[in-house]
N, C-alpha and C positions, 0 to 999 in steps of 0.2 A: 155417840155424839152427845155432847152436853148442850143444854138449851136453857134459855131464860123463858119461863112460861108465865105470861100475864103478870110480869113484874116480880115474880119469885124465882130464885135460882132452883132449877130442878135438874139434877144430873141423872142421866139414864142412857142406856144404849137402846136406840130405836132401830139399829141396823137390821136385826132379825126380821122385823116386820116389813122392811123394804126389799128384802132379798127373796126372789122367787114367788112373790105374791102378785097376781095380776092387778089387784086393787089394794096396794100397800097402805094407803092412807086410812082405809076403813077401820082396821083394828085400833089405830091411834085415836081417831075421832070418836069411835064407839067407846073407847076406854077413857074418854074424858079429856083427851089432849086438847090444849088450847090452840085454835087456828092462828093465834097471834104469836105463838112461840117463835123464837128466832135463834139462830146459831150464835154462839158466843163470839166467834172470830169475825165473821163478815156481817152479821146482823140480818142475814137472809131469813125470811119467813118461809113456811111451807109453800105459800103461794109463789114466792120467788123461785123456789126449787121446781115446782110444777111447771112454771113458765120456762125456766132454763132447760129443763129436760123434756119439754114439749109434751106435757101430760094433760090434755084438755079435760079428761074425765076427772082427774084429781083437782084441777083448777076449779071446775064447776062445783064439785063437792065441797071444796074449801070455801068458795064464795057463799054457797048455801049455808055453811056452818058459821058464817059471820066473819070470814077473813077480810081484813082491810086491804082493798086493792091499791091503796095509796101509801101503805107503810114503806118508808124508805129503808134500805140497808145502810150500813155505815158510810157508804160513798154517796148516799142520796138517791140510789137507783131504786125505782119502784118495780113491782112485778111486770108492768108494761114495758119498761126499759129491758128487763130480762127477756121477755117474750120477743121483742124486736131483735135483740142481739142474737138470740138463738134461732131466729127466723121461724118461730113457732106460731104460724099463722092462725091455727085454730084457737090457741090460748089468747093470742092478741085479739081476735074477733070476740071471744068471750068477754075479755076485759073491757073492750070498747062498748059492748052491749050493756055492761053494768053501768047503771046511772051514777054510781059512786066514783067511778074511775076518773081521775084527773088526767085528761089527754095531754095537757101541757105541763105535767110534773117535771121538775128540773133536778138534775144531779147537782152535786156540790160545785161543779164547773159550769152549771147553767145549761147543760145539754138536755133537750127535750126528746121524747121518743121519736118525733118526726125528724129531728136533726140526725139522730142515730140511724134511723132507717135510710135516710138519704145518703149519709156518709158510708154506710155499708152496702149501698146500692140494692136494697131490698125493695124493689119497685112496687110490688103488690101491696106491701105494708105501707109504703109512702102514700099510695092511693087511698088505702083504708083509713089512715090517720087524717088525711085531708078531708075525706068524706065525713069523718067524725068531728070536723071543725077544729082540727089542730091549727095552731097559730103558725102560718107559713112565714111570717115575718119575724118570728122570735130569734133572738141572738144569744149566744153563750157569753161567758164572762170575757172572752177575747174579742167579742164583736162579730164572730162568725155566725152566719145563718145556716139554714138547712142546705143551701145551694142545690136545690132540687133540679134534676135534669129537665130540660125543656123550659126552664125559666120561671116556673111557678114559685112565687115567694122570694125570688132573688132580687137583690138590689143592684145587680150588675156585677160582672166579673166573678171570679171564683173566690171562695172564702179561704183564708189561710189554713183552716183545718182540713179542707178537702182538696186544695190545689196539689196535685201530684201525690196524693195521700196513699195510693196503692197499698203498700204494706205498712204504712206508718201507724204506730200504736195510737198516735193522736187522732187518727181518722175515726177511731172508735171511742175516743175519750179516755181519760185516765182510768185505770182499773179494768180495762178491757184488753184482751190479747187476741192475736190471730192464731187460729188453729185449723190447718187444712183448708185455708181459703175462707173460713167463716170466723167471725168475731165472737168471743164469748167472755163472760166475766172472769176476772182473775181472782 
């Protein structure tokens, strides 16, 4: 995988360190890898990947090493968005406990982690985000809110993004796809 590391292009294959190692991030961080490195294609950081693959130990170690929990990828998704989309509860909790994490970070289309959790019907994460003071009245660029089941934060009626959204890609927002009943970043 090629990566941009702290503003400098650094090409290298890190695949070997990730295969078969119970703590694959350790050799990279111990070797001086920058926790702010990101993939060239999607702009995901190691923290995004730890969130997407539900690796709480990796996420904790990356945060301790100085990873920015608010660094967006090319679509504006933060590691918190990735954790919500992957239903990675432990990583989500870790990010929410970090005083640096922006709970209302927005993707390019204005989707917040709370909106994403509500649209994906990840009820436990909806509750966690509300408890973390997420803005229940936030709206995306189309004017849709989180449409939280039970009415919390709703302005009445269903939002266009969630009405009949079942398998609609828009339910998860642009750049997210459904796989086996779960939404994940594309």
